[in-house]
C-alpha positions in Angstrom: 2.1 -17.8 137.0 -1.2 -19.5 136.1 -1.3 -23.5 136.1 -2.9 -25.8 134.0 -5.5 -26.5 136.5 -6.6 -22.7 136.7 -6.5 -22.4 132.9 -9.1 -25.5 132.6 -11.3 -23.9 135.5 -11.5 -20.6 133.9 -12.3 -22.3 130.4 -14.8 -23.9 132.5 -16.6 -21.0 133.7 -16.0 -19.0 130.4 -17.7 -22.4 128.9 -20.7 -22.0 131.2 -21.0 -18.1 130.6 -21.2 -18.7 126.5 -23.2 -21.4 126.6 -26.7 -20.1 126.2 -25.3 -17.9 123.4 -24.0 -20.9 121.8 -27.3 -22.7 122.3 -28.9 -20.0 120.7 -26.3 -20.0 117.5 -27.3 -23.6 117.1 -30.3 -23.4 117.4 -30.8 -20.7 114.9 -28.5 -23.2 112.0 -31.0 -26.5 113.7 -34.1 -23.9 112.8 -33.1 -23.5 109.0 -32.4 -27.5 108.8 -36.0 -28.1 109.9 -37.3 -25.2 107.5 -35.1 -26.4 104.8 -36.4 -30.1 105.2 -40.0 -28.5 105.1 -39.4 -26.6 101.8 -39.9 -23.5 103.5 -36.4 -22.4 104.3 -36.4 -18.3 104.2 -33.9 -16.2 103.0 -33.9 -14.4 106.2 -33.7 -17.2 108.4 -31.1 -19.0 105.9 -29.1 -15.7 106.5 -29.7 -15.8 110.2 -28.3 -19.4 110.4 -25.5 -18.3 108.4 -24.2 -15.8 110.4 -25.0 -17.9 113.7 -23.0 -20.7 111.9 -19.9 -18.0 111.4 -19.8 -17.2 115.1 -20.2 -20.4 116.3 -17.0 -21.7 114.3 -15.1 -18.9 116.2 -16.3 -19.7 119.4 -16.0 -23.5 119.6 -12.5 -23.4 118.8 -11.8 -21.2 121.4 -13.0 -23.8 123.6 -10.8 -26.7 122.2 -13.7 -27.9 119.8 -11.8 -27.9 117.1 -14.1 -30.3 115.1 -17.0 -28.1 115.6 -15.0 -25.2 114.4 -14.9 -27.2 111.5 -18.7 -28.6 111.2 -19.8 -25.0 111.9 -17.6 -23.6 108.8 -18.8 -26.5 107.0 -22.4 -25.4 107.8 -21.6 -21.3 107.2 -20.3 -22.2 103.5 -23.4 -24.2 102.5 -25.8 -21.8 104.0 -23.8 -19.0 102.4 -25.2 -20.1 98.6 -28.3 -19.6 97.1 -30.2 -22.6 95.6 -30.4 -24.8 99.0 -33.2 -27.2 98.9 -34.2 -30.8 100.2 -32.9 -33.5 98.8 -29.4 -32.2 97.8 -26.1 -33.5 98.8 -25.5 -30.0 100.4 -28.8 -30.1 102.5 -27.8 -33.6 103.6 -24.6 -32.7 104.9 -26.0 -29.9 106.7 -28.5 -32.3 108.5 -25.1 -34.4 109.2 -23.5 -31.6 110.8 -25.6 -30.4 112.7 -26.3 -33.5 114.5 -22.9 -33.6 114.8 -22.5 -30.0 116.4 -25.4 -30.6 118.6 -23.4 -33.7 120.3 -20.3 -32.3 120.4 -22.2 -29.6 122.2 -23.9 -31.3 124.9 -21.0 -33.8 125.4 -19.0 -30.8 126.3 -21.1 -29.5 129.0 
């Protein structure tokens, strides 16, 4: 039988193991945001960020970061669509969600 502290320790080890991949996924989203702000978001970068947001949504929930899952799903939905351009409400939302995701992940470390 596993104790709660044993589960917490196992989860902490898994977090450390997956943190590099979590960071790579968030960096992909952050790169898309920077490109979007510069008016240079390519379809390829948008697709990469979309996939990263999708995977991040699933991973963060595993670690109890349910707000992170929600934010990543929001980003995934925005990045899925066409016509994403700087200055739109979707672009502004994406920026805010990405900053909040970074904060959640950094504070979980």
